[in-house]
Steps between C-alpha positions, in 0.01 A plus 500: 500500500505162661837568654365819649191331633714224657731746664205683656317193610785295643519680834549375852195434715445607848223446767287795584377549864140515379377141449849384416424508127794473264553820307774584252741766587444825301657440161670794320210559262580870488822418316319293237415809288552878528122558489414274802369694795556366849270544799628397841144505630198517279124446473366346179197737488688828531840407345402265220146604409589852364784345284272244336191715463629704194610195302252214562237490220275268303706194409732538795538217757588541867616213716526556874599300807357561842453317825146518630365809316315618808569870439309470159181481704552839655269766372680755283829303501708658221645175353148349472389818319797470259421139422135577430605795278742290300251221450246751370763625246529146366810393683501133609588435863631177644548494877655233720418482869686254726244496773191698392299661774119464466478878470739495202293226326190713550674812372622332183160348443340845529750651259430213245123537527505871441733508197330650191482320171831519312706522820818298545504157651552449873644170626603421857717202578568306824727206582363157412348313792532129561766454232858388546697763314855450367761647735592789272138626502458458874821692547384788273167524684676518830731771360204700378369541854739791542664548160251680284505645150268662254577460126318647203497420134428752226684695627754297691567630850609330824455574871688294758448486878788297644352489852130554563410347837143381531428726795637817347325743260835616364761302311871526528771493229275592212597568136314637198609410146335732244456377144860569395651309793250217487562448130873558480577273797251235391376482859144599413462203269684270741275585797185472278602146397566413864160628602322299222697184577401495863140605432458232239661215697433577869188712525124495457287786369266641764138484389296818540154448657 
């Protein structure tokens, strides 16, 4: 599994014309397992939400990476509705935002306040402020500006967006690993460990007012 992860992660870097942010070239994730589904262009709400909705349940955990979360504040936004539904089922949700918009903070606070007793736990994380982070964590936070993923536990699934520019609603070079692919490649567990390592060492939990 480690050899596969290394092969997928050790890709060349290029500069994008938008903000000149370093983004990895699209890695051949579709060749990692026969069940991986590739999306040249995708939207998390319409392409990932329907795949996770049948399988997330009480005791599941969902970890997601976003940039500012501004779309979560939009009334009726499908992804926000999914998150709320999964929390009410008893699924725990951990969300990382690189540069949270005030509207996203307000949206998450509202979701947290309105959860019924017995719902899953909602946590939102942001990069630490005023702390000199080790280079490997600073590099990872920079990578996560445009490289996003959503990973779940119980069951294990993985969604990868290799290039999601901050100004675009759609992401490019996306891949979905259902439970078979996430487990048999080991990438579900690997990305979950990566998420936890960065959250624990380089982030603060956002307080809900």
